[in-house]
PDB file of N, CA, C and O in Angstrom:
ATOM      1  N   MET A   1    -197.553  44.592  43.778  1.00  0.00           N
ATOM      2  CA  MET A   1    -198.945  44.069  44.587  1.00  0.00           C
ATOM      3  C   MET A   1    -200.355  43.620  43.805  1.00  0.00           C
ATOM      4  O   MET A   1    -201.048  44.101  42.909  1.00  0.00           O
ATOM      5  N   ALA A   2    -200.384  42.560  44.555  1.00  0.00           N
ATOM      6  CA  ALA A   2    -201.233  41.518  43.318  1.00  0.00           C
ATOM      7  C   ALA A   2    -202.352  41.526  43.002  1.00  0.00           C
ATOM      8  O   ALA A   2    -202.656  40.493  43.598  1.00  0.00           O
ATOM      9  N   ASP A   3    -203.327  41.860  42.512  1.00  0.00           N
ATOM     10  CA  ASP A   3    -204.432  42.101  41.546  1.00  0.00           C
ATOM     11  C   ASP A   3    -205.656  41.507  42.680  1.00  0.00           C
ATOM     12  O   ASP A   3    -205.166  40.545  43.270  1.00  0.00           O
ATOM     13  N   ASN A   4    -206.594  41.689  42.995  1.00  0.00           N
ATOM     14  CA  ASN A   4    -207.387  41.423  44.159  1.00  0.00           C
ATOM     15  C   ASN A   4    -208.448  40.679  43.063  1.00  0.00           C
ATOM     16  O   ASN A   4    -209.415  40.001  43.411  1.00  0.00           O
ATOM     17  N   ASN A   5    -208.047  40.958  41.646  1.00  0.00           N
ATOM     18  CA  ASN A   5    -209.471  39.787  41.251  1.00  0.00           C
ATOM     19  C   ASN A   5    -208.631  38.570  40.816  1.00  0.00           C
ATOM     20  O   ASN A   5    -209.195  37.859  39.984  1.00  0.00           O
ATOM     21  N   GLN A   6    -207.722  38.283  41.103  1.00  0.00           N
ATOM     22  CA  GLN A   6    -207.099  37.195  40.677  1.00  0.00           C
ATOM     23  C   GLN A   6    -206.903  36.151  42.057  1.00  0.00           C
ATOM     24  O   GLN A   6    -207.244  36.504  43.186  1.00  0.00           O
ATOM     25  N   ARG A   7    -206.367  34.974  41.785  1.00  0.00           N
ATOM     26  CA  ARG A   7    -206.400  33.756  42.816  1.00  0.00           C
ATOM     27  C   ARG A   7    -205.717  33.007  42.474  1.00  0.00           C
ATOM     28  O   ARG A   7    -205.681  32.295  41.471  1.00  0.00           O
ATOM     29  N   LYS A   8    -204.692  33.200  43.887  1.00  0.00           N
ATOM     30  CA  LYS A   8    -203.317  32.219  43.341  1.00  0.00           C
ATOM     31  C   LYS A   8    -203.412  30.726  43.778  1.00  0.00           C
ATOM     32  O   LYS A   8    -203.800  30.466  44.917  1.00  0.00           O
ATOM     33  N   TRP A   9    -203.100  29.827  42.987  1.00  0.00           N
ATOM     34  CA  TRP A   9    -203.379  28.509  43.426  1.00  0.00           C
ATOM     35  C   TRP A   9    -202.105  27.732  42.506  1.00  0.00           C
ATOM     36  O   TRP A   9    -201.705  28.100  41.402  1.00  0.00           O
ATOM     37  N   LEU A  10    -201.589  26.515  43.337  1.00  0.00           N
ATOM     38  CA  LEU A  10    -200.356  26.110  42.718  1.00  0.00           C
ATOM     39  C   LEU A  10    -201.319  24.642  43.146  1.00  0.00           C
ATOM     40  O   LEU A  10    -201.970  24.405  44.164  1.00  0.00           O
ATOM     41  N   LYS A  11    -200.972  23.418  41.298  1.00  0.00           N
ATOM     42  CA  LYS A  11    -200.938  22.252  41.949  1.00  0.00           C
ATOM     43  C   LYS A  11    -200.949  21.304  42.937  1.00  0.00           C
ATOM     44  O   LYS A  11    -199.864  20.724  42.906  1.00  0.00           O
ATOM     45  N   PRO A  12    -201.605  20.900  43.736  1.00  0.00           N
ATOM     46  CA  PRO A  12    -201.481  20.594  46.103  1.00  0.00           C
ATOM     47  C   PRO A  12    -200.097  19.947  46.211  1.00  0.00           C
ATOM     48  O   PRO A  12    -199.375  19.823  47.200  1.00  0.00           O
ATOM     49  N   SER A  13    -199.913  19.566  44.940  1.00  0.00           N
ATOM     50  CA  SER A  13    -198.446  18.858  44.716  1.00  0.00           C
ATOM     51  C   SER A  13    -197.140  18.745  44.746  1.00  0.00           C
ATOM     52  O   SER A  13    -196.371  17.803  44.941  1.00  0.00           O
ATOM     53  N   LYS A  14    -196.927  20.676  44.354  1.00  0.00           N
ATOM     54  CA  LYS A  14    -195.797  21.222  43.832  1.00  0.00           C
ATOM     55  C   LYS A  14    -196.064  22.416  45.375  1.00  0.00           C
ATOM     56  O   LYS A  14    -195.277  22.737  46.265  1.00  0.00           O
ATOM     57  N   ARG A  15    -197.264  22.739  45.169  1.00  0.00           N
ATOM     58  CA  ARG A  15    -197.322  23.394  46.787  1.00  0.00           C
ATOM     59  C   ARG A  15    -196.803  22.702  48.309  1.00  0.00           C
ATOM     60  O   ARG A  15    -196.290  23.277  49.270  1.00  0.00           O
ATOM     61  N   ALA A  16    -197.087  21.507  48.158  1.00  0.00           N
ATOM     62  CA  ALA A  16    -196.602  20.585  49.400  1.00  0.00           C
ATOM     63  C   ALA A  16    -195.237  20.158  49.402  1.00  0.00           C
ATOM     64  O   ALA A  16    -194.683  19.631  50.366  1.00  0.00           O
ATOM     65  N   GLN A  17    -194.416  20.535  47.670  1.00  0.00           N
ATOM     66  CA  GLN A  17    -193.015  20.263  47.895  1.00  0.00           C
ATOM     67  C   GLN A  17    -192.343  21.155  48.224  1.00  0.00           C
ATOM     68  O   GLN A  17    -191.286  20.972  48.827  1.00  0.00           O
ATOM     69  N   GLY A  18    -192.834  22.428  47.879  1.00  0.00           N
ATOM     70  CA  GLY A  18    -192.466  24.025  48.726  1.00  0.00           C
ATOM     71  C   GLY A  18    -192.373  23.702  49.766  1.00  0.00           C
ATOM     72  O   GLY A  18    -191.307  23.323  50.249  1.00  0.00           O
ATOM     73  N   TYR A  19    -193.233  23.751  50.260  1.00  0.00           N
ATOM     74  CA  TYR A  19    -193.324  23.643  51.545  1.00  0.00           C
ATOM     75  C   TYR A  19    -192.515  22.835  52.653  1.00  0.00           C
ATOM     76  O   TYR A  19    -192.058  23.283  53.704  1.00  0.00           O
ATOM     77  N   ALA A  20    -192.453  21.572  52.175  1.00  0.00           N
ATOM     78  CA  ALA A  20    -192.120  20.741  52.848  1.00  0.00           C
ATOM     79  C   ALA A  20    -190.399  21.253  52.871  1.00  0.00           C
ATOM     80  O   ALA A  20    -189.863  21.661  53.901  1.00  0.00           O
ATOM     81  N   GLU A  21    -189.866  21.167  51.873  1.00  0.00           N
ATOM     82  CA  GLU A  21    -188.384  21.972  51.658  1.00  0.00           C
ATOM     83  C   GLU A  21    -188.507  23.136  52.388  1.00  0.00           C
ATOM     84  O   GLU A  21    -187.672  22.977  53.278  1.00  0.00           O
ATOM     85  N   GLU A  22    -189.062  24.271  52.575  1.00  0.00           N
ATOM     86  CA  GLU A  22    -189.267  25.555  53.203  1.00  0.00           C
ATOM     87  C   GLU A  22    -189.092  25.090  55.034  1.00  0.00           C
ATOM     88  O   GLU A  22    -188.260  25.672  55.730  1.00  0.00           O
ATOM     89  N   ARG A  23    -190.174  23.780  55.713  1.00  0.00           N
ATOM     90  CA  ARG A  23    -190.316  22.757  57.125  1.00  0.00           C
ATOM     91  C   ARG A  23    -188.690  22.507  57.339  1.00  0.00           C
ATOM     92  O   ARG A  23    -187.977  22.552  58.342  1.00  0.00           O
ATOM     93  N   ARG A  24    -188.521  22.324  56.437  1.00  0.00           N
ATOM     94  CA  ARG A  24    -187.013  21.078  56.742  1.00  0.00           C
ATOM     95  C   ARG A  24    -185.871  22.580  56.856  1.00  0.00           C
ATOM     96  O   ARG A  24    -185.482  22.744  58.013  1.00  0.00           O
ATOM     97  N   SER A  25    -185.562  23.175  56.283  1.00  0.00           N
ATOM     98  CA  SER A  25    -185.040  24.328  56.587  1.00  0.00           C
ATOM     99  C   SER A  25    -185.630  25.554  57.720  1.00  0.00           C
ATOM    100  O   SER A  25    -185.145  26.684  57.655  1.00  0.00           O
ATOM    101  N   GLY A  26    -186.356  25.335  58.412  1.00  0.00           N
ATOM    102  CA  GLY A  26    -186.776  26.088  58.546  1.00  0.00           C
ATOM    103  C   GLY A  26    -186.684  27.970  57.855  1.00  0.00           C
ATOM    104  O   GLY A  26    -186.914  28.724  58.800  1.00  0.00           O
ATOM    105  N   ILE A  27    -186.488  28.557  56.878  1.00  0.00           N
ATOM    106  CA  ILE A  27    -186.264  29.480  56.850  1.00  0.00           C
ATOM    107  C   ILE A  27    -187.316  29.687  55.715  1.00  0.00           C
ATOM    108  O   ILE A  27    -187.544  28.753  54.946  1.00  0.00           O
ATOM    109  N   HIS A  28    -187.851  30.674  55.607  1.00  0.00           N
ATOM    110  CA  HIS A  28    -188.302  30.793  53.665  1.00  0.00           C
ATOM    111  C   HIS A  28    -187.061  30.987  52.317  1.00  0.00           C
ATOM    112  O   HIS A  28    -185.988  31.527  52.589  1.00  0.00           O
ATOM    113  N   MET A  29    -187.323  30.534  51.015  1.00  0.00           N
ATOM    114  CA  MET A  29    -187.386  29.731  50.146  1.00  0.00           C
ATOM    115  C   MET A  29    -187.559  30.647  48.927  1.00  0.00           C
ATOM    116  O   MET A  29    -187.465  30.366  47.733  1.00  0.00           O
ATOM    117  N   ARG A  30    -187.836  31.819  49.530  1.00  0.00           N
ATOM    118  CA  ARG A  30    -188.426  32.524  47.701  1.00  0.00           C
ATOM    119  C   ARG A  30    -189.172  33.283  48.617  1.00  0.00           C
ATOM    120  O   ARG A  30    -189.143  33.143  49.839  1.00  0.00           O
ATOM    121  N   GLY A  31    -190.184  34.505  47.654  1.00  0.00           N
ATOM    122  CA  GLY A  31    -190.408  35.639  48.031  1.00  0.00           C
ATOM    123  C   GLY A  31    -189.424  36.891  48.684  1.00  0.00           C
ATOM    124  O   GLY A  31    -188.202  37.003  48.784  1.00  0.00           O
ATOM    125  N   GLU A  32    -190.257  37.532  48.969  1.00  0.00           N
ATOM    126  CA  GLU A  32    -189.966  38.945  49.964  1.00  0.00           C
ATOM    127  C   GLU A  32    -189.606  38.208  51.107  1.00  0.00           C
ATOM    128  O   GLU A  32    -188.614  38.767  51.574  1.00  0.00           O
ATOM    129  N   LYS A  33    -189.936  37.158  51.846  1.00  0.00           N
ATOM    130  CA  LYS A  33    -188.845  37.386  53.134  1.00  0.00           C
ATOM    131  C   LYS A  33    -188.089  36.257  52.995  1.00  0.00           C
ATOM    132  O   LYS A  33    -187.817  35.639  54.024  1.00  0.00           O
ATOM    133  N   LYS A  34    -187.585  35.747  51.667  1.00  0.00           N
ATOM    134  CA  LYS A  34    -185.819  34.739  51.546  1.00  0.00           C
ATOM    135  C   LYS A  34    -184.891  35.083  52.561  1.00  0.00           C
ATOM    136  O   LYS A  34    -184.440  36.108  53.073  1.00  0.00           O
ATOM    137  N   ASP A  35    -184.710  33.272  52.715  1.00  0.00           N
ATOM    138  CA  ASP A  35    -183.582  33.624  53.674  1.00  0.00           C
ATOM    139  C   ASP A  35    -183.763  34.066  55.398  1.00  0.00           C
ATOM    140  O   ASP A  35    -182.722  34.112  56.053  1.00  0.00           O
ATOM    141  N   GLN A  36    -184.998  34.362  56.052  1.00  0.00           N
ATOM    142  CA  GLN A  36    -185.828  34.499  57.086  1.00  0.00           C
ATOM    143  C   GLN A  36    -186.289  33.460  57.613  1.00  0.00           C
ATOM    144  O   GLN A  36    -186.980  32.626  57.028  1.00  0.00           O
ATOM    145  N   PRO A  37    -185.928  33.428  58.814  1.00  0.00           N
ATOM    146  CA  PRO A  37    -186.586  31.850  59.505  1.00  0.00           C
ATOM    147  C   PRO A  37    -188.125  32.470  59.832  1.00  0.00           C
ATOM    148  O   PRO A  37    -188.523  33.620  60.021  1.00  0.00           O
ATOM    149  N   LEU A  38    -188.767  31.213  59.810  1.00  0.00           N
ATOM    150  CA  LEU A  38    -189.920  31.060  59.445  1.00  0.00           C
ATOM    151  C   LEU A  38    -190.598  31.339  60.895  1.00  0.00           C
ATOM    152  O   LEU A  38    -190.088  30.845  61.901  1.00  0.00           O
ATOM    153  N   ASP A  39    -191.900  32.239  60.982  1.00  0.00           N
ATOM    154  CA  ASP A  39    -192.262  32.277  62.719  1.00  0.00           C
ATOM    155  C   ASP A  39    -193.559  30.843  62.339  1.00  0.00           C
ATOM    156  O   ASP A  39    -193.736  30.175  61.320  1.00  0.00           O
ATOM    157  N   ASP A  40    -194.276  30.841  63.745  1.00  0.00           N
ATOM    158  CA  ASP A  40    -195.420  29.948  64.308  1.00  0.00           C
ATOM    159  C   ASP A  40    -195.785  29.739  63.051  1.00  0.00           C
ATOM    160  O   ASP A  40    -195.466  28.877  62.232  1.00  0.00           O
ATOM    161  N   TYR A  41    -196.811  31.048  62.996  1.00  0.00           N
ATOM    162  CA  TYR A  41    -197.532  31.057  61.547  1.00  0.00           C
ATOM    163  C   TYR A  41    -197.255  30.028  60.611  1.00  0.00           C
ATOM    164  O   TYR A  41    -197.709  28.890  60.498  1.00  0.00           O
ATOM    165  N   ASN A  42    -196.382  30.692  59.941  1.00  0.00           N
ATOM    166  CA  ASN A  42    -195.563  30.651  58.653  1.00  0.00           C
ATOM    167  C   ASN A  42    -195.553  28.883  58.675  1.00  0.00           C
ATOM    168  O   ASN A  42    -195.796  28.350  57.592  1.00  0.00           O
ATOM    169  N   LYS A  43    -195.334  28.151  59.636  1.00  0.00           N
ATOM    170  CA  LYS A  43    -194.764  26.909  60.443  1.00  0.00           C
ATOM    171  C   LYS A  43    -195.897  26.099  60.320  1.00  0.00           C
ATOM    172  O   LYS A  43    -195.722  24.914  60.037  1.00  0.00           O
ATOM    173  N   GLY A  44    -197.427  26.684  60.542  1.00  0.00           N
ATOM    174  CA  GLY A  44    -198.392  26.027  61.052  1.00  0.00           C
ATOM    175  C   GLY A  44    -198.797  25.903  59.396  1.00  0.00           C
ATOM    176  O   GLY A  44    -199.160  24.882  58.810  1.00  0.00           O
ATOM    177  N   LEU A  45    -198.621  27.238  58.848  1.00  0.00           N
ATOM    178  CA  LEU A  45    -199.565  27.428  56.992  1.00  0.00           C
ATOM    179  C   LEU A  45    -198.525  25.650  56.395  1.00  0.00           C
ATOM    180  O   LEU A  45    -198.833  24.461  56.301  1.00  0.00           O
ATOM    181  N   ARG A  46    -197.481  26.338  56.186  1.00  0.00           N
ATOM    182  CA  ARG A  46    -196.542  24.469  55.764  1.00  0.00           C
ATOM    183  C   ARG A  46    -196.943  23.416  56.093  1.00  0.00           C
ATOM    184  O   ARG A  46    -197.338  22.728  55.152  1.00  0.00           O
ATOM    185  N   SER A  47    -197.045  22.783  57.503  1.00  0.00           N
ATOM    186  CA  SER A  47    -197.606  21.900  58.113  1.00  0.00           C
ATOM    187  C   SER A  47    -198.819  21.538  57.825  1.00  0.00           C
ATOM    188  O   SER A  47    -199.077  20.401  58.221  1.00  0.00           O
ATOM    189  N   GLY A  48    -200.143  22.381  56.976  1.00  0.00           N
ATOM    190  CA  GLY A  48    -201.439  21.905  56.825  1.00  0.00           C
ATOM    191  C   GLY A  48    -201.220  22.045  55.868  1.00  0.00           C
ATOM    192  O   GLY A  48    -200.149  22.206  55.282  1.00  0.00           O
ATOM    193  N   TYR A  49    -202.989  21.975  55.309  1.00  0.00           N
ATOM    194  CA  TYR A  49    -203.765  22.471  54.125  1.00  0.00           C
ATOM    195  C   TYR A  49    -204.336  23.443  54.832  1.00  0.00           C
ATOM    196  O   TYR A  49    -205.421  23.161  55.340  1.00  0.00           O
ATOM    197  N   MET A  50    -203.973  24.346  54.980  1.00  0.00           N
ATOM    198  CA  MET A  50    -204.697  25.861  54.916  1.00  0.00           C
ATOM    199  C   MET A  50    -204.971  26.635  53.870  1.00  0.00           C
ATOM    200  O   MET A  50    -205.616  27.683  53.902  1.00  0.00           O
ATOM    201  N   LEU A  51    -204.431  26.069  52.833  1.00  0.00           N
ATOM    202  CA  LEU A  51    -204.528  26.509  51.340  1.00  0.00           C
ATOM    203  C   LEU A  51    -204.802  25.803  50.174  1.00  0.00           C
ATOM    204  O   LEU A  51    -204.817  26.134  48.989  1.00  0.00           O
ATOM    205  N   ALA A  52    -205.051  24.583  50.862  1.00  0.00           N
ATOM    206  CA  ALA A  52    -206.144  23.315  49.904  1.00  0.00           C
ATOM    207  C   ALA A  52    -206.709  23.494  49.652  1.00  0.00           C
ATOM    208  O   ALA A  52    -206.879  23.059  48.513  1.00  0.00           O
ATOM    209  N   GLN A  53    -208.099  24.538  50.345  1.00  0.00           N
ATOM    210  CA  GLN A  53    -209.235  25.114  49.346  1.00  0.00           C
ATOM    211  C   GLN A  53    -209.004  25.758  47.970  1.00  0.00           C
ATOM    212  O   GLN A  53    -209.241  25.282  46.859  1.00  0.00           O
ATOM    213  N   SER A  54    -208.483  26.959  48.306  1.00  0.00           N
ATOM    214  CA  SER A  54    -207.980  27.173  47.057  1.00  0.00           C
ATOM    215  C   SER A  54    -207.656  26.913  45.693  1.00  0.00           C
ATOM    216  O   SER A  54    -208.111  27.292  44.614  1.00  0.00           O
ATOM    217  N   ASP A  55    -206.519  25.973  46.144  1.00  0.00           N
ATOM    218  CA  ASP A  55    -205.606  24.994  44.838  1.00  0.00           C
ATOM    219  C   ASP A  55    -206.841  24.130  44.866  1.00  0.00           C
ATOM    220  O   ASP A  55    -206.739  23.358  43.912  1.00  0.00           O
ATOM    221  N   ASN A  56    -207.797  23.939  45.427  1.00  0.00           N
ATOM    222  CA  ASN A  56    -208.612  23.083  45.125  1.00  0.00           C
ATOM    223  C   ASN A  56    -209.880  23.443  43.749  1.00  0.00           C
ATOM    224  O   ASN A  56    -210.350  22.940  42.729  1.00  0.00           O
ATOM    225  N   ALA A  57    -209.966  24.647  44.600  1.00  0.00           N
ATOM    226  CA  ALA A  57    -211.090  25.422  43.947  1.00  0.00           C
ATOM    227  C   ALA A  57    -210.558  25.704  42.204  1.00  0.00           C
ATOM    228  O   ALA A  57    -211.193  25.843  41.158  1.00  0.00           O
ATOM    229  N   GLY A  58    -209.032  25.701  42.550  1.00  0.00           N
ATOM    230  CA  GLY A  58    -208.479  26.808  41.054  1.00  0.00           C
ATOM    231  C   GLY A  58    -208.031  24.670  40.322  1.00  0.00           C
ATOM    232  O   GLY A  58    -207.542  24.618  39.194  1.00  0.00           O
ATOM    233  N   MET A  59    -208.128  24.100  40.632  1.00  0.00           N
ATOM    234  CA  MET A  59    -208.516  22.842  40.002  1.00  0.00           C
ATOM    235  C   MET A  59    -209.137  22.415  39.225  1.00  0.00           C
ATOM    236  O   MET A  59    -209.116  21.880  38.116  1.00  0.00           O
ATOM    237  N   TYR A  60    -209.863  22.805  40.150  1.00  0.00           N
ATOM    238  CA  TYR A  60    -211.846  23.050  39.488  1.00  0.00           C
ATOM    239  C   TYR A  60    -212.368  23.204  38.556  1.00  0.00           C
ATOM    240  O   TYR A  60    -213.128  22.570  37.825  1.00  0.00           O
ATOM    241  N   ARG A  61    -211.790  24.386  38.600  1.00  0.00           N
ATOM    242  CA  ARG A  61    -212.320  25.471  37.193  1.00  0.00           C
ATOM    243  C   ARG A  61    -211.130  24.759  36.177  1.00  0.00           C
ATOM    244  O   ARG A  61    -211.314  23.833  35.386  1.00  0.00           O
ATOM    245  N   TYR A  62    -210.094  25.351  36.403  1.00  0.00           N
ATOM    246  CA  TYR A  62    -209.838  24.770  35.079  1.00  0.00           C
ATOM    247  C   TYR A  62    -210.004  23.005  34.638  1.00  0.00           C
ATOM    248  O   TYR A  62    -209.621  22.856  33.478  1.00  0.00           O
ATOM    249  N   LYS A  63    -210.311  22.139  35.056  1.00  0.00           N
ATOM    250  CA  LYS A  63    -210.640  21.796  34.409  1.00  0.00           C
ATOM    251  C   LYS A  63    -211.905  21.477  33.500  1.00  0.00           C
ATOM    252  O   LYS A  63    -211.918  20.934  32.396  1.00  0.00           O
ATOM    253  N   MET A  64    -213.344  22.133  34.530  1.00  0.00           N
ATOM    254  CA  MET A  64    -214.144  22.754  34.194  1.00  0.00           C
ATOM    255  C   MET A  64    -214.087  23.594  32.709  1.00  0.00           C
ATOM    256  O   MET A  64    -214.954  23.792  31.858  1.00  0.00           O
ATOM    257  N   ALA A  65    -212.893  23.926  32.788  1.00  0.00           N
ATOM    258  CA  ALA A  65    -212.772  24.816  31.804  1.00  0.00           C
ATOM    259  C   ALA A  65    -212.264  24.553  30.570  1.00  0.00           C
ATOM    260  O   ALA A  65    -212.394  25.243  29.559  1.00  0.00           O
ATOM    261  N   ARG A  66    -211.430  23.092  30.750  1.00  0.00           N
ATOM    262  CA  ARG A  66    -210.633  22.164  29.813  1.00  0.00           C
ATOM    263  C   ARG A  66    -211.923  21.841  28.760  1.00  0.00           C
ATOM    264  O   ARG A  66    -211.970  22.142  27.567  1.00  0.00           O
ATOM    265  N   ASP A  67    -213.603  20.696  30.060  1.00  0.00           N
ATOM    266  CA  ASP A  67    -214.544  20.189  29.481  1.00  0.00           C
ATOM    267  C   ASP A  67    -215.047  21.154  28.981  1.00  0.00           C
ATOM    268  O   ASP A  67    -215.932  20.714  28.248  1.00  0.00           O
ATOM    269  N   ALA A  68    -215.020  22.547  28.909  1.00  0.00           N
ATOM    270  CA  ALA A  68    -215.681  23.326  28.144  1.00  0.00           C
ATOM    271  C   ALA A  68    -214.876  23.765  26.616  1.00  0.00           C
ATOM    272  O   ALA A  68    -215.330  24.660  25.902  1.00  0.00           O
ATOM    273  N   GLY A  69    -213.561  22.939  26.246  1.00  0.00           N
ATOM    274  CA  GLY A  69    -213.285  23.049  25.389  1.00  0.00           C
ATOM    275  C   GLY A  69    -212.508  24.440  25.167  1.00  0.00           C
ATOM    276  O   GLY A  69    -212.588  24.809  23.995  1.00  0.00           O
ATOM    277  N   LEU A  70    -211.611  25.498  26.193  1.00  0.00           N
ATOM    278  CA  LEU A  70    -210.647  26.442  26.306  1.00  0.00           C
ATOM    279  C   LEU A  70    -209.668  25.434  26.356  1.00  0.00           C
ATOM    280  O   LEU A  70    -209.747  24.243  26.656  1.00  0.00           O
ATOM    281  N   SER A  71    -208.370  26.418  25.867  1.00  0.00           N
ATOM    282  CA  SER A  71    -207.428  25.816  25.314  1.00  0.00           C
ATOM    283  C   SER A  71    -206.282  25.957  27.256  1.00  0.00           C
ATOM    284  O   SER A  71    -206.674  26.523  28.276  1.00  0.00           O
ATOM    285  N   LYS A  72    -205.181  25.351  27.088  1.00  0.00           N
ATOM    286  CA  LYS A  72    -204.825  25.365  27.895  1.00  0.00           C
ATOM    287  C   LYS A  72    -205.056  26.486  28.739  1.00  0.00           C
ATOM    288  O   LYS A  72    -205.595  26.626  29.838  1.00  0.00           O
ATOM    289  N   GLN A  73    -204.294  27.533  27.619  1.00  0.00           N
ATOM    290  CA  GLN A  73    -203.823  28.839  28.983  1.00  0.00           C
ATOM    291  C   GLN A  73    -204.895  29.594  29.012  1.00  0.00           C
ATOM    292  O   GLN A  73    -204.759  30.595  29.717  1.00  0.00           O
ATOM    293  N   GLU A  74    -206.177  29.442  28.365  1.00  0.00           N
ATOM    294  CA  GLU A  74    -207.094  30.562  29.034  1.00  0.00           C
ATOM    295  C   GLU A  74    -207.653  29.466  29.722  1.00  0.00           C
ATOM    296  O   GLU A  74    -207.845  30.210  30.684  1.00  0.00           O
ATOM    297  N   ALA A  75    -208.178  28.172  30.195  1.00  0.00           N
ATOM    298  CA  ALA A  75    -208.466  27.753  31.141  1.00  0.00           C
ATOM    299  C   ALA A  75    -207.575  28.383  32.508  1.00  0.00           C
ATOM    300  O   ALA A  75    -208.021  28.853  33.554  1.00  0.00           O
ATOM    301  N   GLN A  76    -206.354  28.223  32.129  1.00  0.00           N
ATOM    302  CA  GLN A  76    -205.373  29.067  33.150  1.00  0.00           C
ATOM    303  C   GLN A  76    -205.734  30.216  33.672  1.00  0.00           C
ATOM    304  O   GLN A  76    -205.618  30.592  34.839  1.00  0.00           O
ATOM    305  N   LYS A  77    -206.129  30.698  32.862  1.00  0.00           N
ATOM    306  CA  LYS A  77    -206.867  31.892  32.882  1.00  0.00           C
ATOM    307  C   LYS A  77    -207.738  32.683  33.661  1.00  0.00           C
ATOM    308  O   LYS A  77    -207.625  33.692  34.357  1.00  0.00           O
ATOM    309  N   PHE A  78    -209.367  31.297  33.062  1.00  0.00           N
ATOM    310  CA  PHE A  78    -210.280  31.082  33.457  1.00  0.00           C
ATOM    311  C   PHE A  78    -210.019  30.846  35.362  1.00  0.00           C
ATOM    312  O   PHE A  78    -210.540  31.450  36.300  1.00  0.00           O
ATOM    313  N   SER A  79    -209.412  30.174  35.354  1.00  0.00           N
ATOM    314  CA  SER A  79    -209.542  28.980  36.570  1.00  0.00           C
ATOM    315  C   SER A  79    -208.773  29.974  38.163  1.00  0.00           C
ATOM    316  O   SER A  79    -208.815  29.615  39.340  1.00  0.00           O
ATOM    317  N   ARG A  80    -207.990  31.553  37.435  1.00  0.00           N
ATOM    318  CA  ARG A  80    -207.617  32.973  38.405  1.00  0.00           C
ATOM    319  C   ARG A  80    -208.335  33.755  38.587  1.00  0.00           C
ATOM    320  O   ARG A  80    -208.222  34.561  39.510  1.00  0.00           O
ATOM    321  N   GLU A  81    -208.972  33.744  38.027  1.00  0.00           N
ATOM    322  CA  GLU A  81    -210.000  35.214  37.829  1.00  0.00           C
ATOM    323  C   GLU A  81    -211.061  34.758  38.691  1.00  0.00           C
ATOM    324  O   GLU A  81    -211.650  33.678  38.637  1.00  0.00           O
ATOM    325  N   LYS A  82    -211.211  35.600  39.397  1.00  0.00           N
ATOM    326  CA  LYS A  82    -213.083  35.887  40.908  1.00  0.00           C
ATOM    327  C   LYS A  82    -214.010  35.981  39.681  1.00  0.00           C
ATOM    328  O   LYS A  82    -213.946  36.558  38.596  1.00  0.00           O
ATOM    329  N   GLY A  83    -215.069  35.022  40.416  1.00  0.00           N
ATOM    330  CA  GLY A  83    -216.196  35.517  40.443  1.00  0.00           C
ATOM    331  C   GLY A  83    -217.010  35.624  38.481  1.00  0.00           C
ATOM    332  O   GLY A  83    -218.025  36.202  38.093  1.00  0.00           O
ATOM    333  N   THR A  84    -215.985  34.791  37.717  1.00  0.00           N
ATOM    334  CA  THR A  84    -216.371  34.693  35.974  1.00  0.00           C
ATOM    335  C   THR A  84    -217.090  33.720  35.618  1.00  0.00           C
ATOM    336  O   THR A  84    -216.844  32.646  36.166  1.00  0.00           O
ATOM    337  N   LYS A  85    -218.106  33.767  34.685  1.00  0.00           N
ATOM    338  CA  LYS A  85    -218.856  32.869  34.614  1.00  0.00           C
ATOM    339  C   LYS A  85    -218.077  31.722  33.087  1.00  0.00           C
ATOM    340  O   LYS A  85    -217.479  32.346  32.211  1.00  0.00           O
ATOM    341  N   LEU A  86    -218.180  30.114  32.945  1.00  0.00           N
ATOM    342  CA  LEU A  86    -217.856  29.901  32.032  1.00  0.00           C
ATOM    343  C   LEU A  86    -218.219  30.055  31.043  1.00  0.00           C
ATOM    344  O   LEU A  86    -219.423  29.873  30.864  1.00  0.00           O
ATOM    345  N   PRO A  87    -217.572  30.370  30.170  1.00  0.00           N
ATOM    346  CA  PRO A  87    -218.150  30.877  28.658  1.00  0.00           C
ATOM    347  C   PRO A  87    -219.033  30.080  27.959  1.00  0.00           C
ATOM    348  O   PRO A  87    -219.338  29.185  28.747  1.00  0.00           O
ATOM    349  N   GLU A  88    -219.745  29.870  26.677  1.00  0.00           N
ATOM    350  CA  GLU A  88    -220.436  28.783  26.340  1.00  0.00           C
ATOM    351  C   GLU A  88    -219.335  27.528  25.674  1.00  0.00           C
ATOM    352  O   GLU A  88    -218.156  27.653  25.342  1.00  0.00           O
ATOM    353  N   LYS A  89    -220.017  26.596  25.643  1.00  0.00           N
ATOM    354  CA  LYS A  89    -218.905  25.518  25.003  1.00  0.00           C
ATOM    355  C   LYS A  89    -218.674  25.736  23.620  1.00  0.00           C
ATOM    356  O   LYS A  89    -219.503  25.969  22.740  1.00  0.00           O
ATOM    357  N   LYS A  90    -216.797  25.576  23.499  1.00  0.00           N
ATOM    358  CA  LYS A  90    -216.658  25.755  22.042  1.00  0.00           C
ATOM    359  C   LYS A  90    -217.219  24.677  21.252  1.00  0.00           C
ATOM    360  O   LYS A  90    -217.173  23.534  21.705  1.00  0.00           O
ATOM    361  N   ALA A  91    -217.743  24.907  20.124  1.00  0.00           N
ATOM    362  CA  ALA A  91    -217.548  23.227  19.100  1.00  0.00           C
ATOM    363  C   ALA A  91    -216.137  22.994  18.675  1.00  0.00           C
ATOM    364  O   ALA A  91    -215.222  23.741  18.328  1.00  0.00           O
ATOM    365  N   LYS A  92    -216.271  21.684  18.823  1.00  0.00           N
ATOM    366  CA  LYS A  92    -215.279  20.507  18.758  1.00  0.00           C
ATOM    367  C   LYS A  92    -215.193  20.181  17.231  1.00  0.00           C
ATOM    368  O   LYS A  92    -214.468  19.269  16.834  1.00  0.00           O
TER     369      LYS A  92
END
């Protein structure tokens, strides 16, 4: 089960690529519902940008953390945490 304090976001281009494959095939290609047909709700998710807000927020927080001097791993962890404040800038 997912931790409620963690965001799940992907690079928008990677999400779009995976969703396009699923829309073409008409079935889930990963996860618990793998090989089951897509219902109308999931078709809507994959054809629109309902998850773009989360992706954009994650990318924004990642870039903000990198600008503050965090490593790639630290920035990725920060971008997935909810309600955390950016640590002070590191000296370069």
